[in-house]
MIBANU-148605 format. One line per 4 residues: number of its first residue (from 1); their letters; for each residue x, y, z of N, C-alpha, C. Coordinates in steps of 0.2 Angstrom, whole numbers. Atoms other than C-alpha are relative to their C-alpha. Example, Ala and Ser with C-alpha at 12.3 -4.5 7.8 and 13.67 -1.06 7.14 Angstrom:
REM residues 2
1	as	4,-6,0,62,-22,39,4,6,0  -4,-6,-1,68,-5,36,-4,5,3
END
This chain:
REM residues 330
1	mvse	4,-6,0,0,0,0,4,6,0  -4,-7,0,7,17,-5,-2,5,5  2,-6,-5,8,32,7,-4,5,-4  3,-6,3,-2,48,4,5,4,-4
5	delv	-6,-4,3,15,57,0,2,-3,-6  -3,3,6,20,44,-12,-5,1,-6  5,-1,6,3,45,-22,0,7,-2  1,-7,2,3,64,-21,7,2,-4
9	hair	-6,-1,4,21,64,-28,-1,-3,-8  2,3,7,15,52,-43,-5,5,-3  5,-5,4,0,64,-46,3,6,-2  -4,-6,2,12,79,-47,3,-1,-6
13	kvls	-3,2,7,21,70,-61,-5,0,-6  5,-1,6,5,68,-71,-2,6,-1  2,-7,1,0,86,-68,5,5,-1  -6,-5,0,17,94,-69,0,3,-7
17	gdap	-1,-3,6,20,106,-82,-2,8,1  1,-6,-1,20,125,-84,-7,2,-4  5,-2,3,4,134,-89,-1,8,1  1,-8,-1,0,153,-92,-4,2,6
21	gvvv	4,-3,-6,-5,162,-77,1,-4,7  -1,4,-6,1,149,-64,7,3,3  -6,-3,-3,13,157,-52,2,-6,5  -2,6,-4,13,142,-39,-5,-5,-2
25	gvgd	5,5,1,6,126,-44,0,-6,5  1,6,-4,4,108,-38,6,-1,5  -5,1,-4,14,104,-22,0,4,7  0,-4,-6,12,119,-10,-6,-1,4
29	daav	7,0,-4,-1,123,3,-5,2,-4  6,-2,4,-11,132,-10,3,3,-6  -2,-2,6,-9,137,-28,-1,8,-1  0,-7,2,-6,155,-34,-1,1,-7
33	velg	1,-2,8,-13,162,-51,-1,7,-1  2,-7,3,-15,177,-61,-6,0,-3  7,1,3,-33,179,-65,-1,5,-7  0,-4,5,-30,193,-78,-7,4,0
37	egqa	6,-5,1,-44,205,-85,-7,-4,0  7,3,0,-63,201,-84,-2,-2,7  2,2,-6,-73,193,-71,1,-7,1  -1,7,-2,-70,176,-62,-6,-4,-1
41	vltv	6,4,-1,-82,162,-65,2,-7,3  -2,6,-5,-82,148,-52,-5,-5,0  4,6,0,-89,131,-52,2,-6,3  -3,7,-3,-88,114,-43,-5,-5,-1
45	dtmv	4,5,2,-95,97,-47,3,-6,4  -1,6,-3,-95,81,-36,-3,-6,-3  2,7,3,-96,63,-43,1,-5,5  -1,5,-5,-99,49,-31,-1,-7,-3
49	eevh	0,7,2,-96,30,-35,-7,-3,1  7,3,0,-113,21,-39,-6,5,0  5,-5,1,-122,37,-40,1,4,-6  -2,-4,6,-114,47,-54,3,-4,-5
53	wdps	-3,4,5,-105,33,-62,0,-7,2  0,7,-1,-106,14,-64,7,-3,-1  -7,2,1,-88,7,-61,0,-6,-5  0,5,5,-94,-8,-72,0,2,-7
57	ittp	1,-2,7,-96,2,-88,5,7,-1  -3,-6,0,-85,17,-84,8,-1,2  -7,1,-2,-65,16,-85,2,6,5  -2,-6,-4,-56,27,-73,3,6,-4
61	helg	-1,-6,5,-49,37,-88,-6,4,-2  6,-4,3,-66,41,-94,-3,3,6  2,-4,-6,-71,46,-76,3,6,1  -4,-6,-1,-57,58,-74,-1,5,-6
65	hkav	1,-5,6,-60,65,-92,-7,4,2  7,-3,-1,-79,68,-88,0,4,6  0,-4,-5,-76,75,-71,2,7,-2  -3,-6,2,-66,89,-79,-5,3,-5
69	tvnv	5,-3,5,-78,91,-94,-6,3,3  7,-3,-3,-94,93,-84,1,7,3  -1,-6,-3,-86,107,-75,1,6,-5  -1,-4,6,-80,115,-91,-6,3,-3
73	sdia	7,-2,3,-98,114,-98,-3,6,4  3,-6,-4,-104,125,-83,2,6,-1  -3,-6,2,-92,138,-87,-2,2,-7  2,-2,6,-97,137,-105,-7,3,-1
77	amgg	7,-2,0,-115,139,-101,-1,7,3  0,-7,-3,-110,156,-93,3,4,-6  -3,-3,6,-102,161,-110,8,1,2  -7,-1,-2,-85,160,-101,5,-5,-3
81	sprf	-6,5,2,-68,151,-104,3,-3,6  -3,3,-6,-60,139,-91,7,2,1  -7,-2,-2,-43,143,-83,3,-5,4  -4,4,-4,-38,133,-68,-5,-5,4
85	glvs	4,5,-4,-44,118,-58,3,-3,6  -2,3,-6,-43,110,-41,-4,-7,0  3,7,0,-46,91,-38,0,-2,7  0,4,-6,-52,82,-22,-2,-7,-2
89	laia	2,7,1,-52,63,-23,0,-4,7  0,5,-5,-58,52,-9,0,-7,-3  -1,6,3,-52,35,-12,-2,-6,5  2,5,-3,-60,19,-7,6,-4,2
93	retp	-7,3,-3,-47,8,4,2,-5,-5  -3,5,4,-46,-6,-9,2,2,-7  -1,-2,7,-43,5,-24,7,0,-1  -7,1,1,-26,1,-32,2,7,-3
97	pawv	-3,-6,2,-14,16,-36,-1,1,-7  1,0,7,-15,12,-54,-6,3,-3  6,-3,2,-33,16,-55,0,7,2  0,-7,-1,-30,33,-47,4,4,-5
101	mevy	-4,-4,5,-16,37,-59,-5,0,-7  4,0,5,-28,32,-73,-5,6,0  5,-5,0,-41,44,-67,4,7,-1  -4,-6,1,-28,58,-66,2,1,-7
105	ggmr	-1,-1,7,-23,54,-84,-6,2,-4  6,-2,4,-41,56,-90,-1,8,2  1,-7,-1,-42,73,-81,5,4,-3  -6,-4,4,-25,79,-88,-2,0,-7
109	eaae	1,0,7,-31,74,-106,-6,5,-1  5,-5,0,-47,84,-103,2,7,1  -3,-6,-2,-38,98,-95,4,3,-7  -4,-2,6,-26,99,-111,-5,2,-5
113	tygv	4,-2,5,-41,99,-122,-4,6,1  4,-6,-1,-50,114,-114,5,5,3  -5,-6,-3,-34,124,-109,0,2,7  0,0,-8,-36,121,-90,6,-2,2
117	alig	-6,1,-4,-22,121,-78,-2,-3,6  2,3,-7,-25,108,-64,6,1,5  -6,-3,-4,-15,116,-50,0,-2,7  0,2,-7,-19,107,-34,-6,-4,2
121	gdtv	5,4,-2,-31,98,-23,2,-4,7  -1,4,-6,-32,84,-10,-2,-7,-1  2,8,1,-33,65,-8,-1,-2,7  2,3,-7,-41,56,7,-2,-8,-2
125	radr	3,7,0,-47,38,11,-7,1,2  7,0,-2,-65,35,12,-4,-7,-1  4,6,0,-79,22,12,-2,-2,-7  1,1,7,-82,24,-7,4,6,-4
129	tvlt	-3,-5,3,-74,34,-20,-4,6,-2  3,-6,1,-79,52,-22,5,5,-4  -5,-4,3,-71,64,-35,-4,7,-1  3,-6,0,-74,82,-34,5,5,-4
133	valt	-4,-5,4,-67,96,-47,-3,7,1  2,-6,0,-68,114,-45,4,4,-4  -3,-4,5,-64,126,-59,-1,8,1  1,-6,0,-61,144,-61,0,2,-8
137	grvp	-1,-3,6,-64,153,-77,0,7,-1  0,-7,1,-65,170,-85,-5,2,-5  5,-2,5,-79,180,-94,1,7,0  -1,-7,0,-78,198,-100,-4,4,5
141	tgra	4,-3,-6,-84,210,-87,-7,2,-3  6,-1,2,-103,211,-88,-3,-4,-5  3,4,6,-105,198,-101,-2,-7,2  3,7,-2,-109,182,-91,-7,0,-1
145	vtrg	7,2,1,-125,174,-97,-2,-4,5  3,3,-6,-135,169,-82,-7,-4,-3  6,2,1,-151,159,-81,-6,4,0  5,-4,-2,-161,174,-77,-1,6,-5
149	garl	1,-5,5,-161,184,-93,-5,0,-5  5,1,5,-175,177,-103,-6,5,0  6,-5,0,-188,189,-110,-6,-3,-4  6,3,3,-206,186,-116,1,1,-8
153	geai	-1,0,7,-206,182,-135,6,-3,-3  -6,3,3,-189,176,-137,0,-7,-2  -1,7,2,-183,160,-145,3,-4,5  -4,5,-4,-178,145,-136,3,-4,-5
157	vvtg	-5,4,4,-163,136,-144,4,-4,4  -4,5,-3,-153,121,-141,5,-2,-5  -5,4,4,-137,114,-148,0,-7,-1  -1,8,1,-134,97,-156,-7,-4,1
161	alga	5,4,-1,-145,83,-152,-1,-2,7  1,2,-7,-153,76,-136,-2,-7,1  3,7,-2,-156,59,-127,5,-5,-1  -5,5,1,-140,50,-132,2,-3,6
165	aaga	-2,3,-6,-133,48,-115,-5,-3,4  5,3,-3,-149,44,-107,-1,-8,-4  1,6,4,-151,30,-121,6,-5,2  -5,5,-2,-134,23,-116,-1,-2,7
169	lals	2,2,-7,-139,22,-98,-5,-5,0  5,5,1,-154,13,-103,3,-7,-3  -3,6,2,-144,1,-113,5,-3,4  -4,3,-4,-132,-2,-100,-3,-4,6
173	kagp	5,4,-5,-146,-8,-89,-3,-6,-2  2,6,3,-151,-21,-101,4,-6,2  -3,6,-3,-148,-39,-98,7,-1,-4  -6,1,3,-130,-45,-101,1,-3,-7
177	elkr	0,3,6,-134,-56,-115,-1,5,-6  1,-5,5,-141,-41,-125,6,4,-1  -6,-5,1,-126,-30,-121,6,-3,-4  -5,4,4,-114,-44,-127,-1,0,-7
181	slgt	1,1,6,-123,-45,-143,0,6,-4  -1,-7,3,-121,-26,-147,7,2,-1  -7,-2,1,-106,-19,-155,-1,5,-6  1,-5,5,-113,-7,-168,2,7,0
185	dwer	-3,-7,0,-108,10,-173,-5,4,4  4,-4,-4,-124,17,-165,0,-1,7  -1,1,-7,-122,8,-149,7,3,3  -6,-3,-2,-104,14,-148,-1,7,1
189	slme	1,-7,0,-110,32,-152,-3,1,7  4,-2,-6,-123,31,-137,5,0,6  -5,1,-6,-109,25,-125,4,6,0  -4,-5,1,-98,38,-131,-3,7,3
193	alqq	4,-6,-3,-111,52,-127,0,0,7  0,1,-7,-112,45,-109,7,1,3  -6,0,-4,-94,42,-105,5,5,-2  -5,-5,2,-85,55,-115,-4,6,-3
197	pval	3,-5,2,-96,70,-116,5,6,-2  -4,-6,2,-90,87,-124,-3,6,2  2,-6,-2,-90,103,-117,0,6,-5  0,-4,6,-95,117,-129,2,7,2
201	vgeg	-3,-7,-2,-84,132,-124,-1,5,-5  0,-5,6,-83,140,-141,-7,2,-1  7,-1,2,-101,138,-144,-4,5,5  3,-5,-5,-106,146,-127,2,7,-1
205	eala	-2,-6,1,-95,160,-131,-3,4,-6  4,-3,5,-103,162,-148,-7,2,1  7,-2,-2,-120,162,-141,-1,6,4  0,-6,-4,-116,175,-129,1,6,-5
209	saga	-1,-6,5,-109,186,-143,-6,1,-5  6,-1,4,-124,183,-153,-6,3,3  6,-3,-3,-136,190,-140,-3,-5,4  4,4,-5,-141,175,-129,-1,4,6
213	tami	2,-4,-6,-150,182,-114,-1,-5,6  0,5,-5,-151,166,-104,3,-6,-2  -3,6,1,-141,150,-104,1,-5,5  -3,5,-5,-138,133,-96,2,-6,-4
217	dvsd	-2,6,4,-130,117,-100,-5,-6,1  5,5,-1,-142,102,-102,3,-6,3  -3,5,-4,-135,91,-88,-5,-5,3  5,3,-4,-151,86,-79,-7,-2,-4
221	glal	6,1,4,-164,85,-94,-2,6,-3  3,-6,3,-171,97,-106,-5,4,4  5,-4,-3,-187,100,-97,2,3,7  -1,-2,-7,-180,101,-80,5,7,0
225	dlsr	-5,-6,1,-165,113,-86,-4,6,-2  4,-6,2,-178,124,-95,-4,3,5  4,-2,-6,-189,125,-80,4,5,5  -4,-4,-4,-174,132,-71,2,7,-3
229	icem	0,-6,4,-172,146,-84,-6,4,2  7,-3,0,-190,150,-83,-1,3,8  1,-2,-7,-190,150,-63,5,7,1  -5,-5,-1,-174,162,-63,-2,7,-4
233	sevg	2,-6,4,-181,173,-77,-7,3,1  7,-1,-2,-199,173,-70,-4,1,-7  4,1,6,-206,167,-87,-3,-7,-1  2,6,1,-214,153,-95,3,-2,-7
237	alvr	-3,2,6,-210,143,-110,-5,-6,-4  4,4,3,-219,134,-124,6,-4,-5  -4,4,3,-209,119,-132,-4,-4,-5  3,4,5,-214,111,-149,3,-6,-1
241	ledi	-2,6,0,-212,93,-149,3,-2,-6  -3,3,6,-208,90,-167,6,4,-2  -6,-3,1,-194,102,-166,6,-2,4  -5,2,-5,-184,94,-152,5,-5,-5
245	pvap	-5,4,4,-168,87,-160,2,-6,4  -1,6,-3,-168,69,-155,6,-4,-3  -5,4,2,-152,59,-156,-1,-6,-5  3,5,5,-154,48,-172,1,-7,3
249	elre	-1,7,-2,-146,33,-163,-6,-3,4  5,3,-5,-161,32,-151,-6,-4,-4  5,4,4,-172,26,-166,2,-8,0  -3,7,0,-160,11,-167,-1,-4,6
253	lagv	1,3,-6,-161,8,-149,-7,-1,2  7,2,-2,-180,8,-148,-2,-6,-4  1,7,3,-179,-7,-160,2,-6,4  -3,5,-4,-169,-16,-147,-3,-1,7
257	ievd	3,0,-7,-176,-12,-130,-6,6,0  6,-4,0,-192,-3,-125,2,7,3  -1,-7,-2,-188,16,-124,-4,5,-5  3,-6,4,-197,32,-130,6,5,-2
261	plel	-5,-5,1,-184,42,-139,-1,8,2  1,-6,-2,-193,58,-136,0,1,7  0,1,-7,-195,54,-118,7,2,3  -7,-1,-2,-176,52,-117,3,7,-1
265	alhg	-2,-6,3,-173,68,-127,-3,6,5  3,-5,-4,-185,78,-115,3,-1,8  -1,1,-7,-180,71,-98,6,-4,2  -5,5,-2,-165,60,-99,6,3,3
269	gedy	-6,-4,-3,-150,72,-95,7,-3,-2  -7,2,1,-131,71,-96,2,2,-8  -2,-1,7,-131,78,-114,5,6,-1  -5,-5,0,-121,94,-110,0,4,-6
273	qlla	2,-4,6,-129,103,-125,-1,7,4  2,-6,-3,-132,121,-122,-7,3,-2  7,-3,1,-150,128,-120,0,7,1  -1,-7,-1,-152,146,-122,-7,4,-3
277	tmpa	6,-4,3,-165,160,-126,4,6,-3  -2,-5,4,-162,174,-138,-5,4,-4  5,-3,4,-171,187,-148,-1,-4,-6  1,4,6,-179,178,-163,4,3,-6
281	gafe	-4,-3,6,-170,190,-175,8,-2,0  -7,2,-1,-153,184,-168,2,-7,-2  -1,7,1,-156,166,-172,4,-2,-6  -4,2,6,-149,165,-190,7,1,0
285	dars	-7,-2,0,-133,174,-187,3,-5,6  -3,5,-5,-130,162,-171,1,-6,-3  0,7,3,-135,147,-181,6,-1,-5  -5,0,5,-123,151,-195,7,0,4
289	aldd	-6,0,-3,-109,155,-183,2,-6,3  -2,6,-2,-110,139,-174,1,-6,-5  -1,5,5,-111,129,-190,7,1,-3  -6,-2,3,-97,138,-198,6,-1,3
293	rfgt	-6,0,-4,-85,139,-184,1,-7,4  0,5,-4,-89,123,-175,-3,-7,-3  4,5,2,-100,112,-185,-5,-3,4  6,2,-5,-113,112,-172,-6,3,-2
297	tltv	6,-2,2,-131,113,-175,-4,4,5  4,-3,-5,-143,125,-167,-7,1,-3  6,1,2,-161,122,-167,-5,5,5  5,-4,-3,-176,134,-162,-6,-6,3
301	igev	4,6,-2,-187,122,-151,-7,3,3  5,-3,-3,-200,135,-144,1,8,1  -1,-7,-2,-202,152,-137,-2,1,7  1,-2,-7,-203,161,-120,-7,3,0
305	thsg	7,-2,0,-221,164,-114,0,4,7  2,-4,-6,-229,173,-99,2,-4,6  -1,5,-6,-229,158,-87,-2,-7,-2  1,7,1,-230,139,-86,5,-3,-5
309	lele	-4,5,4,-221,125,-95,-5,-4,-4  5,3,4,-231,119,-110,4,-4,-6  -2,4,6,-228,106,-124,-5,0,-5  5,0,6,-236,108,-141,1,-6,-4
313	rpdg	0,6,4,-239,92,-151,-1,2,-8  0,-2,7,-238,92,-170,-8,2,-3  7,-2,2,-258,93,-171,-2,6,3  1,-7,-3,-257,110,-162,-3,-1,7
317	srep	3,1,-7,-264,103,-145,6,1,5  -5,-1,-5,-255,108,-129,-2,-3,6  1,3,-6,-252,100,-113,6,3,5  -6,-2,-5,-241,104,-97,6,-4,-1
321	laps	-6,4,0,-223,99,-98,3,0,6  -3,1,-7,-217,91,-82,7,1,0  -7,-2,-1,-201,98,-76,4,-5,3  -3,6,-3,-194,81,-73,7,-1,-3
325	gwdh	-7,2,3,-176,75,-76,4,-4,5  -4,3,-5,-161,69,-66,0,4,7  0,-3,-7,-163,72,-47,5,-3,4  -6,3,-4,-147,70,-37,-2,-3,7
329	fa	2,2,-7,-157,67,-21,-6,-5,-1  6,5,0,-170,55,-28,3,-7,2
END
């Protein structure tokens, strides 16, 4: 069994390297950084074994990569760019050191992808593994896009397609014989969406520049996260069912197990797409910018209303849209 100092020394090697703005990095009592101009954006996210990830389907590298990525996504949803990260890892007693190093390898890879410097943290023993990442980012002064800026009549837009991660989770819960029989491109695409999400930093900055008035990343489900924008903005929303961009792989999945692709897209969560409101006249410029610069689609799925959360079906009928999704306390 390695000591804490030996493990920290190994982690320092994984995270070693100079990064812009870092004055004192890993290894001291605290890190020292230069924040530069603009305003700081701060976020933290905790992942608990058997609650936020399943060890039977998630590799330690994937866990580390995702732990950084989901925090970067929160900063992207503010229209900001990530800068520095701190990591706290509580390790179950039976966890081998090699597993820990794989987690940090995944975090380092994600950090390099998004231009983040991981500059310190803590390691402790615990009854189960718990991984917490805190990030700081930067946004131009007065330009942060919050959940509270949506206005009546604005368009509700979302990037990419929805439901793939929830589809992967449903597939992972299928019987072992079914899982062993699958190895198709669509099945691998679903699992990648769950295990290797992408934070849309450039897209978030582009939406902010294009005039987004409110924004959130879709981590807990479209309906639930939209309800959070509505609550903070004191408005309502009308969502058109036929306009929701459903991940195409879900149609294949529905032929194998009993799932409703639209239900997964509305309530599944862990998509990490960006959901925003903006003046209707700004949509085309925003759509073109995302397509030209990032190859990312942008879709209008509804509009901001006075109150309530409603779903409009293709025949024009309307019904309440339940603000349900992933509940961390359920």
